[in-house]
Structures are given as structure tokens and as C-alpha cells.
VEXSE-765914 format. One record per residue (C-alpha): residue in three letters; x, y, z. Coordinates in nm, 2 decimals. Layout:
(node "ALA", (X, Y, Z))
...
This chain:
(node "MET", (-6.58, 1.45, -4.05))
(node "LYS", (-6.57, 1.78, -4.13))
(node "ASP", (-6.29, 1.85, -3.88))
(node "ARG", (-5.93, 1.83, -4.01))
(node "GLN", (-5.82, 1.59, -3.80))
(node "GLY", (-6.15, 1.37, -3.91))
(node "VAL", (-6.06, 1.40, -4.26))
(node "ARG", (-5.62, 1.33, -4.19))
(node "LEU", (-5.75, 1.05, -4.00))
(node "ALA", (-6.04, 0.93, -4.28))
(node "TRP", (-5.70, 0.97, -4.53))
(node "GLN", (-5.49, 0.77, -4.34))
(node "ALA", (-5.75, 0.48, -4.24))
(node "MET", (-5.78, 0.48, -4.64))
(node "LEU", (-5.40, 0.39, -4.69))
(node "TRP", (-5.42, 0.14, -4.40))
(node "CYS", (-5.70, -0.06, -4.58))
(node "ILE", (-5.57, -0.03, -4.90))
(node "VAL", (-5.22, -0.15, -4.78))
(node "LEU", (-5.38, -0.43, -4.56))
(node "TRP", (-5.60, -0.61, -4.82))
(node "VAL", (-5.24, -0.57, -5.06))
(node "ILE", (-5.08, -0.76, -4.85))
(node "ASN", (-5.35, -1.02, -4.75))
(node "HIS", (-5.40, -1.09, -5.13))
(node "SER", (-5.03, -1.16, -5.20))
(node "PHE", (-5.10, -1.48, -4.98))
(node "TYR", (-5.30, -1.61, -5.22))
(node "LEU", (-5.12, -1.48, -5.49))
(node "ALA", (-4.81, -1.58, -5.51))
(node "PRO", (-4.88, -1.91, -5.46))
(node "LEU", (-5.09, -1.91, -5.79))
(node "LEU", (-4.87, -1.74, -5.97))
(node "LYS", (-4.57, -1.97, -5.86))
(node "GLN", (-4.75, -2.29, -5.98))
(node "ARG", (-4.97, -2.24, -6.33))
(node "GLY", (-5.07, -1.86, -6.31))
(node "ILE", (-5.37, -1.70, -6.34))
(node "ASP", (-5.62, -1.61, -6.56))
(node "ARG", (-5.80, -1.27, -6.63))
(node "TRP", (-6.11, -1.38, -6.44))
(node "THR", (-5.92, -1.44, -6.15))
(node "ALA", (-5.76, -1.21, -6.14))
(node "LEU", (-6.00, -0.96, -6.18))
(node "TYR", (-6.19, -1.16, -5.82))
(node "PHE", (-5.90, -1.05, -5.66))
(node "VAL", (-5.90, -0.75, -5.73))
(node "GLY", (-6.25, -0.71, -5.64))
(node "CYS", (-6.21, -0.88, -5.32))
(node "ALA", (-5.99, -0.63, -5.28))
(node "ALA", (-6.19, -0.36, -5.32))
(node "LEU", (-6.45, -0.46, -5.10))
(node "GLY", (-6.21, -0.51, -4.82))
(node "VAL", (-6.10, -0.15, -4.86))
(node "VAL", (-6.45, -0.03, -4.87))
(node "PHE", (-6.57, -0.29, -4.57))
(node "CYS", (-6.30, -0.22, -4.36))
(node "PHE", (-6.33, 0.19, -4.37))
(node "SER", (-6.64, 0.12, -4.24))
(node "ILE", (-6.50, -0.02, -3.92))
(node "PHE", (-6.28, 0.35, -3.87))
(node "VAL", (-6.64, 0.57, -3.95))
(node "GLY", (-6.85, 0.37, -3.69))
(node "GLN", (-6.62, 0.37, -3.40))
(node "TRP", (-6.47, 0.73, -3.51))
(node "LYS", (-6.85, 0.89, -3.49))
(node "ALA", (-6.89, 0.65, -3.15))
(node "ARG", (-6.55, 0.86, -3.02))
(node "ASN", (-6.68, 1.04, -2.76))
(node "LEU", (-6.92, 0.81, -2.63))
(node "PRO", (-6.81, 0.65, -2.26))
(node "ARG", (-6.60, 0.39, -2.26))
(node "GLY", (-6.88, 0.11, -2.27))
(node "GLY", (-7.02, 0.25, -2.58))
(node "ARG", (-6.70, 0.29, -2.73))
(node "ILE", (-6.66, -0.05, -2.72))
(node "ALA", (-7.01, -0.21, -2.82))
(node "ALA", (-6.95, 0.06, -3.18))
(node "ALA", (-6.58, -0.12, -3.24))
(node "VAL", (-6.74, -0.45, -3.17))
(node "GLY", (-7.07, -0.38, -3.38))
(node "SER", (-6.89, -0.19, -3.68))
(node "THR", (-6.66, -0.48, -3.70))
(node "PHE", (-6.90, -0.74, -3.70))
(node "ALA", (-7.12, -0.58, -3.94))
(node "SER", (-6.84, -0.48, -4.19))
(node "LEU", (-6.73, -0.91, -4.14))
(node "THR", (-7.10, -0.96, -4.20))
(node "GLY", (-7.12, -0.76, -4.54))
(node "HIS", (-6.74, -0.87, -4.65))
(node "THR", (-6.82, -1.22, -4.60))
(node "ILE", (-7.17, -1.23, -4.80))
(node "ALA", (-7.05, -0.94, -5.10))
(node "ASP", (-6.72, -1.14, -5.14))
(node "SER", (-6.91, -1.48, -5.13))
(node "TRP", (-7.17, -1.36, -5.41))
(node "LEU", (-6.84, -1.19, -5.62))
(node "PHE", (-6.68, -1.56, -5.57))
(node "MET", (-6.99, -1.78, -5.68))
(node "ILE", (-7.05, -1.57, -6.02))
(node "MET", (-6.70, -1.56, -6.10))
(node "MET", (-6.52, -1.86, -6.00))
(node "GLY", (-6.90, -2.07, -5.95))
(node "PRO", (-7.00, -2.30, -6.24))
(node "ASP", (-7.21, -2.03, -6.45))
(node "ALA", (-6.87, -1.82, -6.42))
(node "PRO", (-6.75, -1.70, -6.82))
(node "GLY", (-6.44, -1.93, -6.74))
(node "GLY", (-6.66, -2.28, -6.77))
(node "ALA", (-6.66, -2.50, -6.46))
(node "LYS", (-6.45, -2.46, -6.13))
(node "PRO", (-6.41, -2.70, -5.87))
(node "GLY", (-6.70, -2.87, -5.75))
(node "PHE", (-6.70, -2.69, -5.37))
(node "VAL", (-6.76, -2.36, -5.52))
(node "GLN", (-7.09, -2.49, -5.55))
(node "GLU", (-7.16, -2.49, -5.18))
(node "TRP", (-7.27, -2.15, -5.09))
(node "ASP", (-7.24, -2.25, -4.75))
(node "LEU", (-6.92, -2.39, -4.77))
(node "VAL", (-6.83, -2.06, -4.96))
(node "LEU", (-6.98, -1.82, -4.64))
(node "LEU", (-6.78, -2.04, -4.39))
(node "THR", (-6.45, -2.01, -4.56))
(node "ASN", (-6.48, -1.67, -4.63))
(node "PHE", (-6.57, -1.58, -4.29))
(node "THR", (-6.31, -1.71, -4.12))
(node "SER", (-6.02, -1.60, -4.36))
(node "LEU", (-6.18, -1.24, -4.35))
(node "ALA", (-6.18, -1.21, -4.00))
(node "ALA", (-5.85, -1.17, -3.89))
(node "VAL", (-5.83, -0.93, -4.10))
(node "HIS", (-6.12, -0.72, -4.03))
(node "VAL", (-6.02, -0.77, -3.59))
(node "ILE", (-5.65, -0.64, -3.67))
(node "PHE", (-5.77, -0.35, -3.85))
(node "ALA", (-6.00, -0.29, -3.59))
(node "CYS", (-5.78, -0.32, -3.30))
(node "ALA", (-5.58, -0.03, -3.48))
(node "VAL", (-5.85, 0.22, -3.53))
(node "ALA", (-5.88, 0.19, -3.17))
(node "LEU", (-5.59, 0.18, -3.05))
(node "THR", (-5.52, 0.48, -3.27))
(node "LEU", (-5.83, 0.68, -3.16))
(node "ALA", (-5.73, 0.53, -2.76))
(node "ARG", (-5.39, 0.73, -2.83))
(node "ILE", (-5.52, 1.06, -2.98))
(node "GLN", (-5.83, 1.09, -2.72))
(node "ALA", (-5.55, 1.06, -2.46))
(node "ASP", (-5.29, 1.33, -2.62))
(node "GLU", (-5.66, 1.56, -2.61))
(node "ARG", (-5.71, 1.50, -2.22))
(node "GLU", (-5.32, 1.57, -2.14))
(node "ARG", (-5.31, 1.88, -2.36))
(node "THR", (-5.72, 1.99, -2.17))
(node "LEU", (-5.50, 1.93, -1.82))
(node "ALA", (-5.21, 2.13, -1.93))
(node "ALA", (-5.41, 2.41, -2.05))
(node "ALA", (-5.63, 2.38, -1.74))
(node "ARG", (-5.33, 2.35, -1.51))
(node "ALA", (-5.17, 2.67, -1.67))
(node "ALA", (-5.48, 2.84, -1.61))
(node "ALA", (-5.51, 2.75, -1.27))
(node "GLN", (-5.09, 2.88, -1.25))
(node "GLU", (-5.19, 3.19, -1.42))
(node "ALA", (-5.50, 3.26, -1.18))
(node "GLN", (-5.30, 3.17, -0.88))
(node "LEU", (-5.04, 3.43, -1.01))
(node "ALA", (-5.26, 3.71, -1.05))
(node "ALA", (-5.38, 3.62, -0.71))
(node "LEU", (-5.05, 3.66, -0.48))
(node "ARG", (-4.93, 3.94, -0.70))
(node "PHE", (-5.26, 4.16, -0.62))
(node "GLN", (-5.24, 4.07, -0.31))
(node "VAL", (-4.92, 4.24, -0.32))
(node "ASN", (-4.99, 4.55, -0.44))
(node "PRO", (-5.22, 4.66, -0.21))
(node "HIS", (-5.00, 4.57, 0.05))
(node "PHE", (-4.75, 4.79, -0.12))
(node "LEU", (-4.99, 5.08, -0.17))
(node "PHE", (-5.13, 5.06, 0.18))
(node "ASN", (-4.70, 5.09, 0.30))
(node "ALA", (-4.67, 5.43, 0.06))
(node "LEU", (-4.97, 5.63, 0.20))
(node "ASN", (-4.87, 5.62, 0.52))
(node "ALA", (-4.56, 5.75, 0.40))
(node "VAL", (-4.71, 6.03, 0.26))
(node "THR", (-4.95, 6.07, 0.55))
(node "SER", (-4.64, 6.09, 0.71))
(node "LEU", (-4.50, 6.34, 0.53))
(node "VAL", (-4.81, 6.57, 0.54))
(node "GLY", (-4.89, 6.54, 0.91))
(node "ALA", (-4.50, 6.67, 0.95))
(node "GLY", (-4.53, 6.96, 0.70))
(node "ARG", (-4.32, 6.82, 0.46))
(node "ASN", (-4.60, 6.87, 0.17))
(node "PRO", (-4.31, 6.93, -0.13))
(node "GLU", (-4.19, 6.57, -0.01))
(node "ALA", (-4.54, 6.47, -0.01))
(node "VAL", (-4.63, 6.56, -0.36))
(node "ALA", (-4.30, 6.39, -0.50))
(node "VAL", (-4.37, 6.08, -0.33))
(node "VAL", (-4.71, 6.10, -0.55))
(node "SER", (-4.56, 6.17, -0.82))
(node "ARG", (-4.32, 5.88, -0.79))
(node "LEU", (-4.63, 5.59, -0.65))
(node "SER", (-4.82, 5.71, -0.96))
(node "SER", (-4.50, 5.65, -1.18))
(node "PHE", (-4.44, 5.35, -1.00))
(node "PHE", (-4.79, 5.18, -1.06))
(node "ARG", (-4.76, 5.27, -1.36))
(node "ALA", (-4.51, 5.04, -1.49))
(node "SER", (-4.60, 4.77, -1.22))
(node "LEU", (-4.92, 4.73, -1.31))
(node "GLY", (-4.89, 4.71, -1.70))
(node "VAL", (-4.72, 4.36, -1.67))
(node "PRO", (-4.94, 4.01, -1.68))
(node "PRO", (-4.95, 3.84, -1.39))
(node "GLY", (-4.65, 3.57, -1.43))
(node "ALA", (-4.41, 3.78, -1.66))
(node "SER", (-4.06, 3.84, -1.64))
(node "ALA", (-3.80, 4.14, -1.63))
(node "ARG", (-3.51, 4.21, -1.66))
(node "LEU", (-3.34, 4.22, -1.32))
(node "GLN", (-3.21, 4.58, -1.38))
(node "ASP", (-3.63, 4.68, -1.47))
(node "GLU", (-3.68, 4.55, -1.16))
(node "LEU", (-3.39, 4.73, -0.93))
(node "ASP", (-3.56, 5.01, -1.11))
(node "VAL", (-3.88, 4.94, -0.95))
(node "VAL", (-3.76, 4.88, -0.61))
(node "GLY", (-3.49, 5.18, -0.66))
(node "SER", (-3.86, 5.41, -0.66))
(node "TYR", (-4.01, 5.23, -0.38))
(node "LEU", (-3.72, 5.29, -0.19))
(node "GLU", (-3.73, 5.63, -0.27))
(node "ILE", (-4.06, 5.68, -0.14))
(node "GLU", (-3.95, 5.54, 0.18))
(node "ALA", (-3.65, 5.71, 0.23))
(node "ALA", (-3.89, 6.05, 0.24))
(node "ARG", (-4.06, 5.89, 0.53))
(node "PHE", (-3.72, 5.77, 0.73))
(node "GLY", (-3.50, 5.99, 0.60))
(node "GLU", (-3.15, 5.93, 0.72))
(node "ARG", (-3.26, 5.63, 0.94))
(node "LEU", (-3.29, 5.44, 0.56))
(node "ALA", (-2.94, 5.34, 0.40))
(node "VAL", (-2.98, 5.18, 0.06))
(node "GLU", (-2.69, 4.94, -0.11))
(node "ILE", (-2.76, 4.75, -0.43))
(node "ASP", (-2.52, 4.55, -0.53))
(node "ALA", (-2.57, 4.35, -0.90))
(node "PRO", (-2.29, 4.26, -1.15))
(node "GLU", (-2.36, 4.44, -1.50))
(node "GLU", (-2.36, 4.12, -1.71))
(node "LEU", (-2.68, 3.99, -1.49))
(node "TYR", (-2.88, 4.27, -1.58))
(node "SER", (-3.06, 4.15, -1.83))
(node "ALA", (-3.10, 3.82, -1.62))
(node "LEU", (-3.48, 3.70, -1.62))
(node "ILE", (-3.66, 3.73, -1.28))
(node "PRO", (-4.04, 3.73, -1.19))
(node "HIS", (-4.22, 4.10, -1.25))
(node "PHE", (-4.21, 4.23, -0.89))
(node "LEU", (-4.08, 3.98, -0.70))
(node "LEU", (-3.80, 4.16, -0.54))
(node "GLN", (-4.04, 4.43, -0.42))
(node "PRO", (-4.21, 4.25, -0.14))
(node "LEU", (-3.89, 4.11, -0.02))
(node "VAL", (-3.73, 4.46, 0.03))
(node "GLU", (-4.08, 4.60, 0.18))
(node "ASN", (-4.07, 4.34, 0.48))
(node "ALA", (-3.68, 4.47, 0.52))
(node "VAL", (-3.81, 4.84, 0.55))
(node "LYS", (-4.12, 4.74, 0.77))
(node "HIS", (-3.96, 4.48, 0.97))
(node "GLY", (-3.63, 4.63, 0.97))
(node "VAL", (-3.62, 5.01, 0.93))
(node "ALA", (-3.91, 5.10, 1.05))
(node "GLY", (-3.89, 4.86, 1.39))
(node "SER", (-3.52, 5.03, 1.46))
(node "LYS", (-3.47, 5.36, 1.61))
(node "ARG", (-3.15, 5.39, 1.46))
(node "ARG", (-2.92, 5.40, 1.14))
(node "VAL", (-3.05, 5.06, 0.92))
(node "ALA", (-2.91, 5.01, 0.60))
(node "VAL", (-3.07, 4.76, 0.36))
(node "ARG", (-2.88, 4.58, 0.13))
(node "VAL", (-3.02, 4.41, -0.23))
(node "ALA", (-2.77, 4.16, -0.40))
(node "ALA", (-2.74, 3.95, -0.71))
(node "ARG", (-2.51, 3.66, -0.81))
(node "ALA", (-2.52, 3.36, -1.01))
(node "GLU", (-2.36, 3.01, -0.90))
(node "GLY", (-2.33, 2.82, -1.25))
(node "GLU", (-2.69, 2.78, -1.35))
(node "VAL", (-2.83, 2.95, -1.03))
(node "LEU", (-2.97, 3.28, -1.00))
(node "ILE", (-2.95, 3.42, -0.63))
(node "LEU", (-3.12, 3.71, -0.50))
(node "THR", (-3.09, 3.83, -0.12))
(node "VAL", (-3.26, 4.09, 0.09))
(node "ALA", (-3.06, 4.19, 0.40))
(node "ASP", (-3.10, 4.43, 0.67))
(node "ASP", (-2.93, 4.48, 1.00))
(node "GLY", (-3.21, 4.60, 1.21))
(node "ALA", (-3.35, 4.52, 1.48))
(node "ALA", (-3.70, 4.52, 1.59))
(node "THR", (-3.86, 4.56, 1.87))
(node "GLY", (-4.20, 4.56, 1.99))
(node "PRO", (-4.46, 4.38, 1.81))
(node "ALA", (-4.50, 4.25, 1.46))
(node "PRO", (-4.66, 4.55, 1.23))
(node "VAL", (-5.06, 4.46, 1.10))
(node "GLY", (-5.01, 4.26, 0.79))
(node "ALA", (-4.73, 4.14, 0.86))
(node "GLY", (-4.65, 3.78, 0.68))
(node "ILE", (-4.79, 3.84, 0.37))
(node "GLY", (-4.49, 3.95, 0.14))
(node "LEU", (-4.28, 3.65, 0.24))
(node "PRO", (-4.54, 3.36, 0.20))
(node "ASN", (-4.60, 3.57, -0.13))
(node "VAL", (-4.29, 3.51, -0.29))
(node "ALA", (-4.25, 3.17, -0.16))
(node "ALA", (-4.58, 3.06, -0.36))
(node "ARG", (-4.46, 3.21, -0.67))
(node "LEU", (-4.19, 3.06, -0.69))
(node "GLU", (-4.27, 2.73, -0.61))
(node "ALA", (-4.56, 2.78, -0.90))
(node "LEU", (-4.33, 2.90, -1.15))
(node "PHE", (-4.04, 2.72, -1.07))
(node "GLY", (-4.13, 2.39, -0.89))
(node "GLN", (-3.89, 2.22, -0.68))
(node "LYS", (-3.63, 2.49, -0.86))
(node "GLY", (-3.73, 2.77, -0.73))
(node "ARG", (-3.74, 2.83, -0.32))
(node "LEU", (-3.73, 3.13, -0.07))
(node "VAL", (-3.47, 3.08, 0.24))
(node "THR", (-3.50, 3.32, 0.49))
(node "ARG", (-3.24, 3.35, 0.81))
(node "PRO", (-3.21, 3.58, 1.13))
(node "LEU", (-2.86, 3.80, 1.12))
(node "ASN", (-2.70, 3.94, 1.42))
(node "PRO", (-2.84, 4.24, 1.40))
(node "GLY", (-3.06, 4.19, 1.11))
(node "PHE", (-3.27, 3.95, 0.88))
(node "GLU", (-3.18, 3.79, 0.55))
(node "ALA", (-3.40, 3.68, 0.22))
(node "GLU", (-3.23, 3.49, 0.00))
(node "VAL", (-3.40, 3.35, -0.33))
(node "ARG", (-3.31, 3.09, -0.60))
(node "MET", (-3.41, 3.06, -0.93))
(node "PRO", (-3.28, 2.90, -1.24))
(node "LEU", (-3.08, 3.14, -1.42))
(node "ALA", (-3.19, 3.28, -1.78))
(node "PHE", (-3.11, 3.58, -2.00))
(node "ALA", (-3.37, 3.79, -2.19))
(node "THR", (-3.38, 3.76, -2.55))
(node "VAL", (-3.21, 4.05, -2.75))
(node "SER", (-3.39, 4.09, -3.04))
(node "LYS", (-3.16, 4.26, -3.37))
(node "ALA", (-3.28, 4.49, -3.62))
(node "ALA", (-3.25, 4.38, -4.00))
């Protein structure tokens, strides 16, 4: 019992033992005090008996604590065995003390004849002490079972948290290579068209983009304003590729700038709009990113008015499922992704609990 929990429980068990035996002996002392009082030897006997009860009952706790990590059958056997051993030892010790202090050869002189019967004293003590030992053993067993249940729950919670973190990391790093592939395609197109200065600018923005995005742990939250900046960097990269064919509109009220959203959540939605709306259309396409609040719910929408033609690009279908999976992992039923076709275009709507970043004030 070197760990802190064991020491704390040992002190609690000792206190329970003392309280239990004080209460138990009060039932015996009260009638004597009321009828005739008690002499010195009788008082010493009751004190000795209570001390023996504390020692032997505490051994029940020690036995069950040492067996706490055994299988259920082993714990039950340890509880029964320690209780029976404690009861037997207490009965013998108490009977011996009784015969010495209350028997015919006691310092106070001869006592009633029944105390001369050793077997009767043993039987009487065994039956009178059994209830106290069993009650204490059950209390210890229930306490240890509750502690083990709490420990199992904490272990399961830690395992679930670790699994969720691993899931979020896998989802996020599945998106990042997807974006990198599209950005490099944009650079390739610029170089192929002889627009080298613009290609250099895109590579510079791409470097800044990844420096900002990959430095945040998976599953972390970011302010809406920061995520809109990430989206803006991405759209700047794509604008270098599509030129006048891409129009951007971002509509977010200033009071929502400090709202918290999962990091890198908007970018796959915007990427989806560019890939399937802008890249699949021959005309000018507007991509609109908007944010609004409805009570305690934050609503983010990414829409385009493109009219995609031809087959879907290779790799289509990664971004939206990832966003939906992240929302479910982070918010459960309170986070969801709803998609709907427009005429023309497509819209993705995210709903999640509305929460704001805490602003720390300098002292």
C-alpha cells in the first residue's frame, strides 16, 4: 500500500473500524451503565475488546486490498477468507481476554458461572462478532468495487479520447495531401503557361499556408477569423490558376470572428467548390463562404454557382466525408454536414455548437 490511494484508503478503513466498534460496544455498555454501572476491569475489558476489533477488522481491508487486482473469483475468495480468518482470530482473542478479566480467577474475584465454560464463551463471541465483521467486509468490498469501476471508466475514457485523436489526425492528414496535390497542379499550370512570377508567388503562399496549418495539433480549434484567413490563402493560390473564372465572396459578421471551429474544417469545403464548381465550368463562377449564428448553433456555408460538366475529377469524394467524420467525432449528434444541389451550383452547410475563444487579459 505504498501508493497514495492505498494509504488514503487505509486511514479511512481504520477510521471506519474505530467508529464501527465504538458504536457496537455502546449497545453493551448502555444497559450496564443504566442498571449498575461498570467497574474498572469491565471497562478495561470493553476497551481491549474494541481495540482487538479494530485490529482484526483492519486485516479484512488489507486482505481485500492486496487481492483487488485478482479476477472476480479470486477477489471473492480473498474477501471470504480474510473475513473468516479475522472473525476466528478475534473470537479466540476476545474469549481469552474475557476469561482473564471476567473469569473466576480475574482480579475482581469470581464471576457468574457461565464464564467458566470456555466453549460457551467461544460460541457466544463468535455469533456476536460475526455480524460486525461481515458488515465491514461487505463495506470494504463495495468500496473497492466502486473504485475499480471508476478506474475502468477512466481507462475507457482515455482510450476513447486517444482513438478519437488518432481518427482526427488520420482524417486531417488525408485532407492535407489532397490540397497539396491541387496546389501543385496550379503551379504546374502556371509554369506551363509561362507565368513564372505568378508560380513563384503561389509557391511562397503555399509555404506560408502549410507552415500555419500543419503547426496546429489535430483536433484543435481555431478562431473563425483565422480559418477564413486560411481559406483566403487557398483561394489566392487557386485564383492564380483560374484567373477571372474564380470570384470569391466571404460573408462573416465581425461578432463571430472569435467563434471556435475545428482547424482546417472549411478548407476542404472550399476546395470541393473550386474543384467541382470552378474547374468543371467554362464561365465565371462565384464561391461564397458565409457564417451566421442561430441561437447556440454556428452555421457555416460554402456554396458555388458552377455547373460542372463531364466526369468527376480523380480523388473526388474525399473532402466532404472527412468533414462529416470530423464533426461526428468532435460533436456527436450536435455536429453535422448537410449538402444540397443548387440551380445552378452546390452548397455545403455545417452546423455545430457555438462557442467563443476565451480572451486572456494581461495583468
